[in-house]
C-alpha positions as MATLAB code, in Angstrom:
seq = 'MDCSNPFSVRFVQPGALPWVAPGPELEVAELRRRLLSECNARGAIIGPHGAGKSTLLHHLIDEEMGNCVRLQMRRHAQPWRQIRGILPALGRGQLLVLDGFEQLSPLARMGVRWSTWRRGSGLLVTSHGPCGLPVLARIAPTPALVWRLVRTRLRAARVVLPEDAMDALQQHAYALLRVHRGNVREVFMDLYDWFERFAAQTRSVV';
ca = [
       1.648  -43.114  -33.405;
       4.809  -42.384  -34.869;
       5.862  -39.044  -34.518;
       8.328  -38.331  -37.176;
       7.096  -35.378  -39.476;
       5.780  -36.780  -42.141;
       5.654  -33.131  -43.400;
       9.274  -32.606  -43.421;
      10.890  -30.867  -46.503;
      12.709  -34.269  -47.334;
      10.031  -35.480  -47.701;
       7.672  -32.650  -49.587;
      10.522  -31.522  -52.089;
      10.581  -31.420  -55.870;
      10.514  -35.053  -56.856;
      10.181  -36.430  -53.347;
       6.015  -36.201  -53.628;
       4.538  -38.208  -55.996;
       3.153  -37.008  -59.303;
      -0.784  -37.452  -58.883;
      -2.328  -36.712  -62.048;
      -6.030  -34.960  -61.554;
      -6.979  -36.615  -65.064;
      -5.631  -38.550  -67.429;
      -4.534  -35.765  -70.080;
      -1.889  -34.967  -67.453;
      -0.352  -38.742  -66.636;
       3.485  -38.549  -67.125;
       3.110  -41.052  -69.811;
       0.638  -39.045  -71.946;
       2.480  -36.079  -71.344;
       5.326  -37.574  -72.573;
       3.639  -38.467  -76.304;
       2.320  -35.377  -76.310;
       5.435  -33.697  -75.677;
       7.582  -35.603  -78.546;
       4.800  -36.117  -80.714;
       2.818  -33.258  -80.545;
       4.629  -30.346  -80.265;
       8.295  -31.286  -81.603;
       9.677  -31.385  -78.472;
       8.798  -27.843  -77.367;
       6.326  -26.739  -74.564;
       5.607  -25.054  -71.017;
       4.485  -26.666  -67.676;
       1.957  -23.695  -66.239;
       0.644  -22.522  -62.796;
       1.610  -20.748  -60.118;
       4.499  -20.491  -57.490;
       4.511  -24.001  -55.551;
       1.642  -25.466  -57.650;
       4.084  -28.888  -58.546;
       5.344  -28.081  -61.378;
       8.855  -29.083  -60.559;
       7.513  -32.331  -59.291;
       5.681  -33.173  -62.573;
       8.928  -31.877  -64.660;
      10.949  -34.383  -62.477;
       8.762  -37.346  -63.326;
       8.454  -36.226  -66.582;
      12.362  -35.874  -67.333;
      13.905  -39.522  -66.863;
      15.953  -42.107  -69.048;
      13.246  -42.658  -71.647;
      13.543  -38.555  -72.395;
      16.934  -39.418  -73.905;
      19.139  -36.636  -74.106;
      18.106  -33.731  -71.884;
      20.307  -30.722  -70.333;
      18.201  -30.002  -67.152;
      18.546  -26.088  -65.386;
      17.181  -24.694  -62.536;
      16.511  -21.340  -63.067;
      17.493  -18.836  -59.978;
      17.434  -15.139  -60.335;
      20.295  -14.842  -58.083;
      22.497  -17.056  -59.935;
      22.118  -15.029  -63.219;
      20.295  -17.937  -65.477;
      21.050  -15.640  -68.765;
      24.827  -16.436  -68.458;
      24.307  -19.899  -67.562;
      22.042  -20.288  -70.562;
      24.731  -18.916  -72.774;
      27.079  -20.939  -71.492;
      24.453  -24.345  -72.824;
      23.174  -23.178  -75.910;
      26.580  -23.206  -78.229;
      26.727  -26.829  -77.281;
      23.511  -28.186  -77.531;
      22.754  -30.066  -80.713;
      19.928  -31.608  -82.850;
      17.615  -33.622  -80.942;
      18.535  -32.619  -77.570;
      15.733  -31.567  -74.797;
      16.966  -28.070  -72.881;
      14.784  -28.215  -69.921;
      14.460  -24.970  -67.940;
      12.800  -24.538  -64.480;
      11.548  -21.442  -63.877;
      11.467  -19.505  -67.278;
      10.123  -16.515  -65.707;
      12.668  -15.742  -64.005;
      14.576  -14.295  -67.367;
      13.864  -10.983  -69.073;
      10.922  -11.364  -72.427;
      14.098  -10.518  -74.215;
      16.103  -13.462  -73.141;
      13.244  -16.147  -73.590;
      12.614  -14.808  -76.810;
      16.568  -15.593  -77.264;
      16.335  -19.085  -75.483;
      13.381  -19.714  -78.017;
      14.764  -18.727  -81.331;
      18.255  -20.350  -80.381;
      17.031  -24.023  -79.622;
      14.533  -23.849  -82.847;
      17.675  -22.479  -84.786;
      19.605  -25.442  -83.343;
      17.101  -28.098  -83.969;
      16.620  -28.894  -79.940;
      13.499  -29.179  -77.999;
      12.879  -27.156  -75.151;
      10.750  -27.781  -72.022;
      10.176  -25.051  -69.546;
       8.141  -24.393  -66.380;
       6.331  -20.698  -66.483;
       4.292  -18.874  -64.231;
       2.046  -17.937  -67.235;
       2.124  -18.171  -71.361;
       5.897  -17.872  -72.392;
       5.425  -18.530  -75.891;
       5.662  -22.212  -76.002;
       2.704  -24.600  -76.310;
       1.328  -25.071  -73.079;
       1.735  -28.943  -72.388;
       0.151  -28.987  -69.176;
      -2.020  -26.190  -66.582;
      -1.482  -26.872  -63.054;
      -4.102  -25.713  -60.787;
      -4.032  -27.846  -57.629;
      -7.809  -28.578  -56.029;
      -8.471  -29.242  -52.381;
      -9.267  -32.982  -53.466;
      -6.307  -33.382  -54.811;
      -4.631  -31.777  -51.818;
      -5.998  -33.783  -49.296;
      -4.817  -36.694  -51.327;
      -1.461  -35.625  -51.408;
      -1.302  -35.397  -47.290;
      -2.906  -39.006  -46.961;
      -0.148  -40.328  -49.585;
       2.125  -38.637  -46.997;
       0.681  -39.810  -44.101;
       0.690  -43.719  -45.549;
       4.385  -43.552  -46.436;
       5.154  -42.045  -42.893;
       2.898  -44.982  -41.668;
       1.154  -42.236  -39.161;
      -2.063  -43.043  -38.354;
      -4.449  -40.021  -36.946;
      -7.544  -40.340  -34.860;
     -10.490  -39.765  -37.115;
     -11.106  -36.449  -35.542;
      -7.799  -35.546  -35.972;
      -8.387  -36.474  -39.496;
     -11.327  -34.356  -40.170;
      -9.071  -31.536  -38.238;
      -5.991  -31.866  -40.475;
      -8.402  -31.936  -43.909;
     -10.246  -28.884  -43.127;
      -6.628  -27.189  -42.370;
      -5.367  -28.379  -45.498;
      -8.346  -26.826  -47.283;
      -8.086  -23.568  -45.563;
      -4.144  -23.589  -46.137;
      -4.679  -23.822  -49.691;
      -7.098  -21.024  -50.179;
      -4.823  -18.855  -47.861;
      -1.942  -19.821  -50.077;
      -3.600  -19.173  -53.511;
      -2.395  -22.880  -54.880;
       0.966  -22.959  -53.408;
       1.144  -26.507  -52.426;
       4.649  -26.108  -51.256;
       3.491  -23.345  -48.565;
       0.555  -25.605  -47.669;
       3.088  -28.363  -46.650;
       5.139  -26.250  -44.858;
       2.259  -25.019  -42.499;
       0.874  -28.761  -42.262;
       4.669  -29.593  -40.548;
       4.039  -26.705  -37.808;
       0.414  -28.456  -37.039;
       1.533  -31.748  -36.822;
       4.490  -30.623  -34.525;
       1.910  -28.927  -32.490;
      -0.391  -32.045  -32.427;
       2.647  -34.381  -31.718;
       3.579  -32.532  -28.845;
      -0.164  -32.337  -27.033;
       0.134  -36.101  -28.125;
       2.610  -36.196  -25.677;
       1.713  -34.140  -22.968;
      -1.856  -36.174  -22.812;
       0.395  -39.585  -22.321;
];
């Protein structure tokens, strides 16, 4: 068994994991079509912290989306000041993509919505809850989806576990999803520790 940890941060950060759509309505191509044709390039990806919003956004925004301006929102980085520097340069047909819209105050969110609308620019955001934009996708990770992601990582890392270890890993992943209330990022962080312990036990037996 290759004991390099398949749950290392570099493998599970936003964009590194594939987007696994739980249904056809959340396939990337379908979401892109709806955003551009039905939502007039204005929408929100909604879900709890660590649910996969940034991962979906990474796969949704590519060269097919045309002229996009993307900003990762961080409260400590004074996001409103960053946005105020971007807004005047936005033109008609451009798409402003804000990852972490909830970091802004309600007044600032309203200002962004109004400013982009007035300029004829699109606006796509991620948010923990409703934010005054059409809901493009609502993400709620299920145990089946998390287990599918876990198996995807194991295959990508070429890690083969014994059947009993796979059963234990599956049950542990399900329990972690409940503990972390849908935060898949936290689940994978804990799975990193699980795999380290498993690998150490395997080496000690050998």
